MIDRENKE-226025 format. One record per residue: residue number from 1; x, y, z of N, C-alpha, C in turn. Coordinates in nm, 4 decimals, always signed. Layout:
N
PT   mifi        n_x        n_y        n_z       ca_x       ca_y       ca_z        c_x        c_y        c_z
PT    NUM          X          Y          Z          X          Y          Z          X          Y          Z
...
//
This chain:
218
PT   mifi        n_x        n_y        n_z       ca_x       ca_y       ca_z        c_x        c_y        c_z
PT      1    +1.3693    -3.3475    +2.1528    +1.4155    -3.2274    +2.2218    +1.4505    -3.1217    +2.1163
PT      2    +1.3796    -3.0095    +2.1164    +1.4026    -2.9059    +2.0167    +1.5346    -2.8339    +2.0364
PT      3    +1.5975    -2.8542    +2.1501    +1.7247    -2.7890    +2.1780    +1.8445    -2.8732    +2.1326
PT      4    +1.8160    -2.9853    +2.0693    +1.9220    -3.0731    +2.0201    +1.8968    -3.1059    +1.8724
PT      5    +1.9984    -3.0895    +1.7911    +1.9914    -3.1331    +1.6512    +2.0927    -3.2431    +1.6299
PT      6    +2.0721    -3.3240    +1.5290    +2.1643    -3.4368    +1.5056    +2.1909    -3.4478    +1.3574
PT      7    +2.3172    -3.4657    +1.3225    +2.3525    -3.4894    +1.1826    +2.3160    -3.6328    +1.1455
PT      8    +2.2889    -3.6545    +1.0173    +2.2464    -3.7838    +0.9692    +2.3364    -3.8269    +0.8535
PT      9    +2.3879    -3.9467    +0.8615    +2.4663    -4.0046    +0.7524    +2.3698    -4.0731    +0.6582
PT     10    +2.3398    -4.0104    +0.5453    +2.2395    -4.0639    +0.4547    +2.2854    -4.1910    +0.3834
PT     11    +2.4125    -4.2226    +0.3925    +2.4601    -4.3475    +0.3343    +2.4260    -4.4668    +0.4230
PT     12    +2.3960    -4.4367    +0.5486    +2.3645    -4.5411    +0.6454    +2.2178    -4.5361    +0.6860
PT     13    +2.1711    -4.4162    +0.7142    +2.0344    -4.3964    +0.7604    +1.9445    -4.3539    +0.6447
PT     14    +1.8317    -4.4201    +0.6326    +1.7363    -4.3862    +0.5268    +1.6516    -4.2669    +0.5725
PT     15    +1.7083    -4.1488    +0.5629    +1.6360    -4.0277    +0.5994    +1.5472    -3.9877    +0.4821
PT     16    +1.4184    -3.9830    +0.5060    +1.3255    -3.9496    +0.3995    +1.2486    -3.8234    +0.4363
PT     17    +1.2125    -3.7475    +0.3372    +1.1358    -3.6262    +0.3611    +1.2034    -3.5050    +0.3010
PT     18    +1.1347    -3.3937    +0.3077    +1.1858    -3.2684    +0.2529    +1.2972    -3.2135    +0.3404
PT     19    +1.3811    -3.1287    +0.2785    +1.4861    -3.0609    +0.3544    +1.5112    -2.9238    +0.2953
PT     20    +1.5588    -2.8329    +0.3792    +1.5986    -2.7000    +0.3350    +1.7492    -2.6929    +0.3250
PT     21    +1.7987    -2.5888    +0.2635    +1.9423    -2.5606    +0.2589    +1.9641    -2.4165    +0.3075
PT     22    +2.0877    -2.3864    +0.3417    +2.1227    -2.2518    +0.3883    +2.2373    -2.1957    +0.3053
PT     23    +2.2196    -2.0753    +0.2548    +2.3263    -2.0029    +0.1848    +2.3678    -1.8842    +0.2717
PT     24    +2.4926    -1.8792    +0.3082    +2.5413    -1.7699    +0.3934    +2.6926    -1.7591    +0.3770
PT     25    +2.7463    -1.6515    +0.4265    +2.8901    -1.6298    +0.4192    +2.9557    -1.6751    +0.5505
PT     26    +3.0637    -1.7503    +0.5362    +3.1403    -1.7891    +0.6552    +3.2228    -1.6702    +0.7031
PT     27    +3.2961    -1.6111    +0.6072    +3.3835    -1.4997    +0.6418    +3.4776    -1.5377    +0.7547
PT     28    +3.4938    -1.4482    +0.8497    +3.5793    -1.4743    +0.9662    +3.4988    -1.5169    +1.0856
PT     29    +3.3712    -1.5545    +1.0633    +3.2855    -1.5906    +1.1754    +3.3310    -1.7208    +1.2380
PT     30    +3.3059    -1.7316    +1.3674    +3.3347    -1.8550    +1.4383    +3.2175    -1.9485    +1.4226
PT     31    +3.2377    -2.0539    +1.3453    +3.1304    -2.1478    +1.3170    +3.1653    -2.2849    +1.3752
PT     32    +3.0641    -2.3501    +1.4306    +3.0824    -2.4878    +1.4697    +3.0902    -2.5728    +1.3426
PT     33    +3.1939    -2.6558    +1.3346    +3.2161    -2.7338    +1.2136    +3.2257    -2.8819    +1.2467
PT     34    +3.1814    -2.9622    +1.1537    +3.1977    -3.1064    +1.1661    +3.3377    -3.1455    +1.1231
PT     35    +3.4059    -3.2177    +1.2095    +3.5435    -3.2622    +1.1833    +3.5545    -3.4095    +1.2246
PT     36    +3.6710    -3.4667    +1.1958    +3.6895    -3.6071    +1.2268    +3.6803    -3.6360    +1.3773
PT     37    +3.7137    -3.5385    +1.4592    +3.7120    -3.5624    +1.6041    +3.5751    -3.5418    +1.6691
PT     38    +3.4770    -3.4918    +1.5933    +3.3452    -3.4751    +1.6540    +3.2310    -3.5323    +1.5708
PT     39    +3.2631    -3.5878    +1.4543    +3.1580    -3.6379    +1.3653    +3.0769    -3.7485    +1.4313
PT     40    +3.1410    -3.8366    +1.5071    +3.0677    -3.9451    +1.5729    +2.9721    -3.8910    +1.6789
PT     41    +3.0177    -3.7919    +1.7527    +2.9329    -3.7293    +1.8547    +2.8123    -3.6621    +1.7917
PT     42    +2.8343    -3.5911    +1.6811    +2.7247    -3.5228    +1.6143    +2.6207    -3.6218    +1.5604
PT     43    +2.6693    -3.7392    +1.5179    +2.5802    -3.8411    +1.4636    +2.5005    -3.9127    +1.5716
PT     44    +2.5652    -3.9423    +1.6821    +2.5040    -4.0237    +1.7863    +2.4333    -3.9412    +1.8941
PT     45    +2.5042    -3.8441    +1.9495    +2.4487    -3.7664    +2.0597    +2.3824    -3.6376    +2.0138
PT     46    +2.4273    -3.5857    +1.9039    +2.3691    -3.4627    +1.8520    +2.4435    -3.3380    +1.8975
PT     47    +2.3871    -3.2246    +1.8652    +2.4478    -3.0941    +1.8931    +2.3472    -3.0089    +1.9711
PT     48    +2.3888    -2.9578    +2.0832    +2.3048    -2.8636    +2.1560    +2.2984    -2.7322    +2.0755
PT     49    +2.1776    -2.6778    +2.0620    +2.1655    -2.5538    +1.9861    +2.2448    -2.4398    +2.0510
PT     50    +2.2714    -2.4518    +2.1794    +2.3517    -2.3505    +2.2472    +2.4954    -2.3504    +2.1965
PT     51    +2.5383    -2.4618    +2.1343    +2.6736    -2.4696    +2.0787    +2.6840    -2.3922    +1.9476
PT     52    +2.5704    -2.3618    +1.8862    +2.5705    -2.2872    +1.7600    +2.5783    -2.1397    +1.7919
PT     53    +2.6992    -2.0889    +1.8043    +2.7175    -1.9487    +1.8424    +2.6666    -1.8531    +1.7332
PT     54    +2.6680    -1.8960    +1.6109    +2.6259    -1.8105    +1.5007    +2.4733    -1.8100    +1.4924
PT     55    +2.4138    -1.6932    +1.5058    +2.2673    -1.6829    +1.5089    +2.2043    -1.7245    +1.3770
PT     56    +2.2769    -1.7112    +1.2656    +2.2208    -1.7498    +1.1373    +2.1869    -1.8989    +1.1346
PT     57    +2.2732    -1.9797    +1.1927    +2.2503    -2.1245    +1.1937    +2.1280    -2.1587    +1.2789
PT     58    +2.1190    -2.0963    +1.3978    +2.0053    -2.1229    +1.4856    +1.8751    -2.0823    +1.4188
PT     59    +1.8726    -1.9663    +1.3588    +1.7494    -1.9161    +1.3008    +1.7122    -1.9894    +1.1735
PT     60    +1.8099    -2.0375    +1.0991    +1.7796    -2.1178    +0.9794    +1.7098    -2.2474    +1.0208
PT     61    +1.7531    -2.3060    +1.1307    +1.6874    -2.4272    +1.1819    +1.5459    -2.3934    +1.2249
PT     62    +1.5295    -2.2802    +1.2912    +1.3970    -2.2362    +1.3351    +1.3044    -2.2145    +1.2174
PT     63    +1.3551    -2.1512    +1.1115    +1.2747    -2.1261    +0.9917    +1.2354    -2.2570    +0.9243
PT     64    +1.3300    -2.3481    +0.9160    +1.3004    -2.4780    +0.8547    +1.1890    -2.5489    +0.9305
PT     65    +1.1946    -2.5441    +1.0616    +1.0901    -2.6064    +1.1431    +0.9559    -2.5388    +1.1222
PT     66    +0.9573    -2.4049    +1.1085    +0.8329    -2.3325    +1.0882    +0.7697    -2.3658    +0.9538
PT     67    +0.8510    -2.4102    +0.8573    +0.7996    -2.4541    +0.7273    +0.7575    -2.6003    +0.7295
PT     68    +0.7644    -2.6603    +0.8499    +0.7294    -2.8015    +0.8690    +0.8222    -2.8925    +0.7878
PT     69    +0.9485    -2.8515    +0.7834    +1.0514    -2.9318    +0.7158    +1.1469    -2.9838    +0.8224
PT     70    +1.1623    -3.1144    +0.8264    +1.2374    -3.1772    +0.9353    +1.3870    -3.1621    +0.9225
PT     71    +1.4387    -3.1602    +0.7998    +1.5829    -3.1612    +0.7806    +1.6315    -3.0298    +0.7182
PT     72    +1.7567    -2.9974    +0.7444    +1.8209    -2.8824    +0.6811    +1.9671    -2.9163    +0.6543
PT     73    +2.0160    -2.8730    +0.5409    +2.1563    -2.8944    +0.5036    +2.2332    -2.7644    +0.5254
PT     74    +2.3289    -2.7679    +0.6165    +2.4158    -2.6544    +0.6441    +2.5601    -2.6986    +0.6170
PT     75    +2.6268    -2.6285    +0.5278    +2.7570    -2.6739    +0.4788    +2.8572    -2.7031    +0.5898
PT     76    +2.8686    -2.6155    +0.6875    +2.9717    -2.6340    +0.7905    +2.9447    -2.7561    +0.8788
PT     77    +2.8187    -2.7997    +0.8851    +2.7830    -2.9118    +0.9702    +2.7638    -3.0416    +0.8918
PT     78    +2.7346    -3.0308    +0.7634    +2.6997    -3.1486    +0.6854    +2.8120    -3.2007    +0.5974
PT     79    +2.9259    -3.1348    +0.5992    +3.0452    -3.1867    +0.5308    +3.1611    -3.1817    +0.6279
PT     80    +3.2417    -3.2862    +0.6287    +3.3574    -3.2909    +0.7176    +3.4625    -3.1914    +0.6682
PT     81    +3.5045    -3.1026    +0.7567    +3.5881    -2.9906    +0.7185    +3.7380    -3.0193    +0.7271
PT     82    +3.7771    -3.1361    +0.7793    +3.9194    -3.1666    +0.7900    +3.9798    -3.1932    +0.6522
PT     83    +4.1047    -3.1501    +0.6287    +4.1736    -3.1863    +0.5051    +4.2236    -3.3314    +0.5152
PT     84    +4.2496    -3.3987    +0.4039    +4.2287    -3.3457    +0.2678    +4.0823    -3.3541    +0.2289
PT     85    +4.0357    -3.2529    +0.1553    +3.8977    -3.2500    +0.1108    +3.8922    -3.2698    -0.0398
PT     86    +3.7985    -3.3516    -0.0824    +3.7784    -3.3786    -0.2243    +3.6751    -3.2776    -0.2757
PT     87    +3.7238    -3.1600    -0.3185    +3.6322    -3.0527    -0.3571    +3.5514    -3.0889    -0.4802
PT     88    +3.6067    -3.1689    -0.5695    +3.5328    -3.2081    -0.6883    +3.4113    -3.2912    -0.6512
PT     89    +3.4313    -3.3869    -0.5601    +3.3190    -3.4704    -0.5159    +3.2198    -3.3884    -0.4356
PT     90    +3.2726    -3.3024    -0.3464    +3.1856    -3.2206    -0.2628    +3.1014    -3.1241    -0.3460
PT     91    +3.1611    -3.0682    -0.4508    +3.0882    -2.9742    -0.5355    +2.9701    -3.0418    -0.6025
PT     92    +2.9903    -3.1650    -0.6485    +2.8809    -3.2391    -0.7109    +2.7702    -3.2688    -0.6102
PT     93    +2.8087    -3.3040    -0.4876    +2.7112    -3.3330    -0.3836    +2.6346    -3.2068    -0.3462
PT     94    +2.7048    -3.0932    -0.3396    +2.6391    -2.9676    -0.3051    +2.5375    -2.9280    -0.4120
PT     95    +2.5740    -2.9437    -0.5380    +2.4811    -2.9100    -0.6457    +2.3525    -2.9920    -0.6333
PT     96    +2.3686    -3.1223    -0.6105    +2.2512    -3.2077    -0.5955    +2.1713    -3.1682    -0.4715
PT     97    +2.2434    -3.1284    -0.3677    +2.1764    -3.0869    -0.2457    +2.0853    -2.9689    -0.2668
PT     98    +2.1341    -2.8650    -0.3343    +2.0521    -2.7471    -0.3604    +1.9411    -2.7781    -0.4617
PT     99    +1.9722    -2.8571    -0.5605    +1.8742    -2.8875    -0.6659    +1.7549    -2.9631    -0.6092
PT    100    +1.7775    -3.0536    -0.5173    +1.6707    -3.1388    -0.4655    +1.6071    -3.0860    -0.3361
PT    101    +1.6494    -2.9690    -0.2935    +1.5980    -2.9143    -0.1675    +1.4540    -2.8657    -0.1842
PT    102    +1.3859    -2.8528    -0.0728    +1.2514    -2.7950    -0.0731    +1.2603    -2.6439    -0.0854
PT    103    +1.3546    -2.5836    -0.0132    +1.3698    -2.4378    -0.0155    +1.5111    -2.4011    +0.0286
PT    104    +1.5685    -2.3019    -0.0382    +1.6985    -2.2512    +0.0020    +1.6796    -2.1223    +0.0811
PT    105    +1.7303    -2.1201    +0.2021    +1.7198    -2.0054    +0.2915    +1.8471    -1.9220    +0.2748
PT    106    +1.8342    -1.7947    +0.2437    +1.9491    -1.7099    +0.2152    +1.9613    -1.6001    +0.3201
PT    107    +2.0785    -1.5905    +0.3818    +2.1078    -1.4847    +0.4773    +2.1535    -1.3630    +0.3983
PT    108    +2.0577    -1.2927    +0.3385    +2.0898    -1.1809    +0.2484    +2.1201    -1.0520    +0.3222
PT    109    +2.0776    -1.0400    +0.4457    +2.0977    -0.9151    +0.5172    +2.1954    -0.9262    +0.6318
PT    110    +2.2757    -1.0316    +0.6317    +2.3689    -1.0551    +0.7412    +2.5120    -1.0452    +0.6924
PT    111    +2.5987    -0.9993    +0.7815    +2.7400    -0.9973    +0.7444    +2.8022    -1.1305    +0.7835
PT    112    +2.9331    -1.1393    +0.7675    +2.9999    -1.2679    +0.7894    +3.0263    -1.2955    +0.9376
PT    113    +2.9980    -1.2011    +1.0234    +3.0239    -1.2222    +1.1657    +2.9059    -1.2954    +1.2276
PT    114    +2.9168    -1.3228    +1.3561    +2.8079    -1.3916    +1.4217    +2.6934    -1.2952    +1.4537
PT    115    +2.7149    -1.1659    +1.4309    +2.6101    -1.0674    +1.4506    +2.5204    -1.0635    +1.3259
PT    116    +2.3947    -1.0304    +1.3475    +2.3053    -1.0145    +1.2345    +2.2560    -1.1451    +1.1811
PT    117    +2.1489    -1.1969    +1.2392    +2.0943    -1.3227    +1.1933    +1.9945    -1.3016    +1.0805
PT    118    +1.9046    -1.3969    +1.0663    +1.8044    -1.3894    +0.9622    +1.6809    -1.3108    +1.0071
PT    119    +1.6480    -1.3248    +1.1341    +1.5287    -1.2606    +1.1892    +1.5703    -1.1364    +1.2651
PT    120    +1.5003    -1.0284    +1.2431    +1.5379    -0.9027    +1.3079    +1.4153    -0.8111    +1.3189
PT    121    +1.4229    -0.7189    +1.4131    +1.3186    -0.6188    +1.4254    +1.3233    -0.5239    +1.3073
PT    122    +1.2081    -0.4801    +1.2603    +1.2048    -0.3949    +1.1414    +1.1052    -0.2817    +1.1620
PT    123    +1.1244    -0.1751    +1.0854    +1.0329    -0.0633    +1.0832    +0.9182    -0.0970    +0.9858
PT    124    +0.7978    -0.1049    +1.0377    +0.6851    -0.1425    +0.9522    +0.6604    -0.0419    +0.8410
PT    125    +0.6979    +0.0850    +0.8654    +0.6765    +0.1867    +0.7634    +0.7511    +0.1549    +0.6348
PT    126    +0.8615    +0.0805    +0.6485    +0.9407    +0.0445    +0.5302    +0.8686    -0.0545    +0.4415
PT    127    +0.7663    -0.1228    +0.4980    +0.6941    -0.2221    +0.4205    +0.5631    -0.1694    +0.3653
PT    128    +0.5223    -0.0512    +0.4131    +0.3944    +0.0029    +0.3709    +0.4114    +0.0837    +0.2424
PT    129    +0.3233    +0.0576    +0.1472    +0.3281    +0.1338    +0.0223    +0.2227    +0.2434    +0.0261
PT    130    +0.2260    +0.3308    -0.0712    +0.1284    +0.4379    -0.0845    +0.0868    +0.4476    -0.2300
PT    131    -0.0296    +0.5083    -0.2538    -0.0820    +0.5182    -0.3894    -0.0743    +0.6618    -0.4399
PT    132    -0.0269    +0.6757    -0.5599    -0.0132    +0.8085    -0.6205    -0.1006    +0.8145    -0.7446
PT    133    -0.1818    +0.9193    -0.7530    -0.2663    +0.9383    -0.8709    -0.1931    +1.0279    -0.9702
PT    134    -0.1723    +0.9782    -1.0903    -0.0965    +1.0522    -1.1903    -0.1880    +1.0928    -1.3061
PT    135    -0.1729    +1.2172    -1.3490    -0.2515    +1.2664    -1.4597    -0.1618    +1.2840    -1.5831
PT    136    -0.2252    +1.3129    -1.6937    -0.1515    +1.3347    -1.8170    -0.1730    +1.2214    -1.9140
PT    137    -0.1395    +1.2486    -2.0411    -0.1667    +1.1503    -2.1441    -0.0793    +1.0250    -2.1322
PT    138    +0.0375    +1.0381    -2.0670    +0.1261    +0.9210    -2.0516    +0.0673    +0.8230    -1.9509
PT    139    +0.0277    +0.8739    -1.8346    -0.0180    +0.7862    -1.7271    -0.1702    +0.7665    -1.7288
PT    140    -0.2419    +0.8516    -1.8011    -0.3864    +0.8348    -1.8255    -0.4664    +0.8237    -1.6970
PT    141    -0.4292    +0.9050    -1.5953    -0.5093    +0.9104    -1.4726    -0.5139    +0.7820    -1.3951
PT    142    -0.4041    +0.7085    -1.3913    -0.4006    +0.5807    -1.3198    -0.3338    +0.5964    -1.1827
PT    143    -0.3632    +0.4998    -1.0950    -0.3004    +0.4960    -0.9636    -0.1764    +0.4062    -0.9708
PT    144    -0.0698    +0.4528    -0.9071    +0.0537    +0.3767    -0.9030    +0.0954    +0.3552    -0.7584
PT    145    +0.1591    +0.2427    -0.7346    +0.2100    +0.2123    -0.5999    +0.3492    +0.2705    -0.5849
PT    146    +0.3717    +0.3467    -0.4784    +0.5020    +0.4059    -0.4520    +0.5660    +0.3322    -0.3358
PT    147    +0.6881    +0.2842    -0.3580    +0.7603    +0.2098    -0.2548    +0.8903    +0.2805    -0.2222
PT    148    +0.9350    +0.2753    -0.0964    +1.0682    +0.3260    -0.0637    +1.1730    +0.2477    -0.1427
PT    149    +1.2756    +0.3156    -0.1922    +1.3758    +0.2491    -0.2758    +1.4386    +0.1268    -0.2095
PT    150    +1.4798    +0.1359    -0.0833    +1.5406    +0.0172    -0.0228    +1.4462    -0.0999    -0.0097
PT    151    +1.3147    -0.0729    -0.0040    +1.2193    -0.1808    +0.0113    +1.2017    -0.2598    -0.1161
PT    152    +1.2291    -0.1955    -0.2303    +1.2056    -0.2645    -0.3577    +1.3232    -0.3543    -0.3954
PT    153    +1.4431    -0.3130    -0.3634    +1.5592    -0.3974    -0.3888    +1.6115    -0.4506    -0.2573
PT    154    +1.7282    -0.5103    -0.2625    +1.7904    -0.5592    -0.1402    +1.9062    -0.4643    -0.1133
PT    155    +1.8716    -0.3377    -0.1020    +1.9716    -0.2335    -0.0878    +2.0436    -0.2449    +0.0446
PT    156    +2.1748    -0.2295    +0.0415    +2.2522    -0.2354    +0.1647    +2.2803    -0.3747    +0.2139
PT    157    +2.2369    -0.4764    +0.1375    +2.2565    -0.6136    +0.1809    +2.3581    -0.6814    +0.0894
PT    158    +2.4328    -0.7723    +0.1445    +2.5256    -0.8522    +0.0664    +2.4671    -0.9929    +0.0547
PT    159    +2.4361    -1.0320    -0.0684    +2.3746    -1.1632    -0.0872    +2.4850    -1.2672    -0.1061
PT    160    +2.4972    -1.3560    -0.0109    +2.5991    -1.4594    -0.0174    +2.5359    -1.5828    -0.0817
PT    161    +2.5238    -1.5780    -0.2131    +2.4592    -1.6837    -0.2863    +2.5323    -1.7009    -0.4179
PT    162    +2.5882    -1.8173    -0.4397    +2.6613    -1.8402    -0.5626    +2.5642    -1.8533    -0.6788
PT    163    +2.6165    -1.8355    -0.7987    +2.5338    -1.8465    -0.9179    +2.4679    -1.9842    -0.9250
PT    164    +2.5436    -2.0885    -0.8926    +2.4907    -2.2246    -0.8993    +2.3773    -2.2433    -0.7996
PT    165    +2.3980    -2.1950    -0.6764    +2.2948    -2.2099    -0.5743    +2.1659    -2.1431    -0.6164
PT    166    +2.1789    -2.0283    -0.6758    +2.0585    -1.9543    -0.7165    +1.9918    -2.0175    -0.8375
PT    167    +2.0710    -2.0659    -0.9306    +2.0159    -2.1233    -1.0524    +1.9365    -2.2499    -1.0264
PT    168    +1.9877    -2.3362    -0.9386    +1.9302    -2.4697    -0.9269    +1.8375    -2.4892    -0.8090
PT    169    +1.8301    -2.3930    -0.7186    +1.7382    -2.4068    -0.6048    +1.5955    -2.3832    -0.6545
PT    170    +1.5049    -2.4760    -0.6314    +1.3684    -2.4608    -0.6829    +1.2901    -2.3492    -0.6147
PT    171    +1.3222    -2.3201    -0.4896    +1.2576    -2.2112    -0.4140    +1.3641    -2.1415    -0.3307
PT    172    +1.3501    -2.0094    -0.3187    +1.4480    -1.9334    -0.2397    +1.3754    -1.8327    -0.1516
PT    173    +1.4166    -1.8274    -0.0255    +1.3703    -1.7252    +0.0671    +1.4890    -1.6379    +0.1024
PT    174    +1.4833    -1.5101    +0.0665    +1.5906    -1.4142    +0.0972    +1.5511    -1.3357    +0.2225
PT    175    +1.6269    -1.3501    +0.3270    +1.6035    -1.2720    +0.4481    +1.6946    -1.1510    +0.4423
PT    176    +1.6392    -1.0399    +0.3910    +1.7150    -0.9160    +0.3741    +1.7009    -0.8311    +0.5003
PT    177    +1.7635    -0.7134    +0.4966    +1.7638    -0.6270    +0.6155    +1.6261    -0.5692    +0.6442
PT    178    +1.5484    -0.5393    +0.5404    +1.4223    -0.4714    +0.5581    +1.3043    -0.5660    +0.5499
PT    179    +1.3103    -0.6610    +0.4583    +1.1966    -0.7516    +0.4412    +1.2411    -0.8823    +0.3794
PT    180    +1.1453    -0.9718    +0.3613    +1.1721    -1.1042    +0.3069    +1.1299    -1.1061    +0.1601
PT    181    +1.2153    -1.1627    +0.0764    +1.1845    -1.1831    -0.0645    +1.1717    -1.3336    -0.0888
PT    182    +1.0860    -1.3719    -0.1826    +1.0790    -1.5125    -0.2187    +1.0733    -1.5273    -0.3691
PT    183    +1.1241    -1.6404    -0.4126    +1.1439    -1.6637    -0.5555    +1.1207    -1.8113    -0.5838
PT    184    +1.0326    -1.8412    -0.6772    +1.0078    -1.9790    -0.7166    +0.9667    -1.9808    -0.8633
PT    185    +0.9263    -2.0970    -0.9108    +0.8879    -2.1088    -1.0510    +0.7568    -2.0414    -1.0844
PT    186    +0.6804    -2.0008    -0.9817    +0.5508    -1.9389    -1.0045    +0.5521    -1.7879    -0.9879
PT    187    +0.6287    -1.7403    -0.8895    +0.6237    -1.5989    -0.8566    +0.7553    -1.5522    -0.7974
PT    188    +0.7861    -1.4254    -0.8182    +0.8959    -1.3568    -0.7513    +0.8321    -1.2387    -0.6799
PT    189    +0.8451    -1.2337    -0.5478    +0.7704    -1.1344    -0.4720    +0.8443    -1.0968    -0.3441
PT    190    +0.7849    -1.0059    -0.2693    +0.8387    -0.9656    -0.1399    +0.7222    -0.9229    -0.0524
PT    191    +0.7513    -0.8866    +0.0697    +0.6432    -0.8490    +0.1610    +0.5707    -0.7238    +0.1144
PT    192    +0.6396    -0.6301    +0.0530    +0.5744    -0.5091    +0.0012    +0.4915    -0.5382    -0.1219
PT    193    +0.5324    -0.6387    -0.1980    +0.4613    -0.6749    -0.3208    +0.4320    -0.8252    -0.3200
PT    194    +0.3414    -0.8690    -0.2335    +0.3164    -1.0139    -0.2183    +0.2555    -1.0791    -0.3417
PT    195    +0.1959    -0.9988    -0.4285    +0.1346    -1.0558    -0.5498    +0.2357    -1.0711    -0.6636
PT    196    +0.3589    -1.0269    -0.6403    +0.4624    -1.0396    -0.7421    +0.5153    -0.9071    -0.7890
PT    197    +0.6347    -0.9081    -0.8455    +0.6970    -0.7870    -0.8963    +0.6343    -0.7489    -1.0293
PT    198    +0.5847    -0.6277    -1.0461    +0.5314    -0.5845    -1.1756    +0.6432    -0.5692    -1.2772
PT    199    +0.6244    -0.6276    -1.3920    +0.7295    -0.6233    -1.4945    +0.7573    -0.4809    -1.5423
PT    200    +0.6516    -0.3984    -1.5506    +0.6715    -0.2620    -1.6003    +0.7542    -0.1790    -1.5052
PT    201    +0.7429    -0.2049    -1.3755    +0.8194    -0.1288    -1.2780    +0.9553    -0.1903    -1.2522
PT    202    +0.9634    -0.3210    -1.2717    +1.0832    -0.3947    -1.2353    +1.1785    -0.4031    -1.3526
PT    203    +1.2268    -0.2874    -1.4004    +1.3090    -0.2864    -1.5213    +1.4457    -0.3510    -1.4971
PT    204    +1.4940    -0.3489    -1.3744    +1.6233    -0.4116    -1.3458    +1.6088    -0.5599    -1.3221
PT    205    +1.4994    -0.5980    -1.2573    +1.4835    -0.7375    -1.2197    +1.4083    -0.8172    -1.3235
PT    206    +1.3542    -0.7519    -1.4261    +1.2735    -0.8236    -1.5232    +1.3506    -0.9356    -1.5912
PT    207    +1.4813    -0.9160    -1.6069    +1.5615    -1.0213    -1.6669    +1.6307    -1.1053    -1.5605
PT    208    +1.5943    -1.0828    -1.4332    +1.6647    -1.1478    -1.3262    +1.5716    -1.2347    -1.2416
PT    209    +1.4669    -1.1766    -1.1844    +1.3813    -1.2501    -1.0941    +1.2854    -1.3450    -1.1670
PT    210    +1.2392    -1.3093    -1.2848    +1.1313    -1.3846    -1.3469    +1.1790    -1.5027    -1.4313
PT    211    +1.3086    -1.5223    -1.4426    +1.3571    -1.6296    -1.5268    +1.3248    -1.7654    -1.4692
PT    212    +1.3088    -1.7757    -1.3366    +1.2926    -1.9077    -1.2738    +1.1659    -1.9786    -1.3236
PT    213    +1.0660    -1.9002    -1.3597    +0.9424    -1.9614    -1.4081    +0.9582    -2.0345    -1.5387
PT    214    +1.0684    -2.0117    -1.6096    +1.0895    -2.0781    -1.7375    +1.1715    -2.2069    -1.7227
PT    215    +1.2156    -2.2358    -1.5993    +1.2964    -2.3550    -1.5784    +1.2066    -2.4734    -1.5462
PT    216    +1.2530    -2.5911    -1.5844    +1.1834    -2.7153    -1.5517    +1.2708    -2.7954    -1.4562
PT    217    +1.2128    -2.8425    -1.3475    +1.2879    -2.9223    -1.2507    +1.2399    -3.0667    -1.2573
PT    218    +1.3365    -3.1553    -1.2645    +1.3046    -3.2970    -1.2722    +1.3088    -3.3593    -1.1317
//
């Protein structure tokens, strides 16, 4: 049943296969959380997707399924939130979770409330580029791609992604307000520039987006 999800205790159940992770801000949003009084229900009976009031959680599950990935790790559902919490142990588990994931899904264009999910209607004009012919000895009569400023960066978006999550995730999908960005060891790109960010144009991101290709994952 696609309308029901179930948490899995990996210490008991041999769950095998790829999984995604979700990076997002809790803020003051009302999130369904795993606690001592519902953990057994979540494990045995599962969770109706209608119980997930936060659209980011629902859409992250939808995106994971569209990638043909069966499992997803969501912090509020995959760790018991009741005190006392062993943050040292949890931090180590979270690091391994992001490091071994297939893809980290980032709610880059959403605020901390339940409004503003990952998927949204967009103006297609914001994704369309145009070509400018430049003359002179500097540009030597070449064509250049002109992009709207917000389309090139993640302008107006708050990226809720810790340094650790970004460093160790092998693949990242950023769902920003205007378009989707992706980052892996092979390419850093977006919908406007699907072939990758040009280093000559990307003076701000040249030391930021392209570093992942130099990392080795075991």
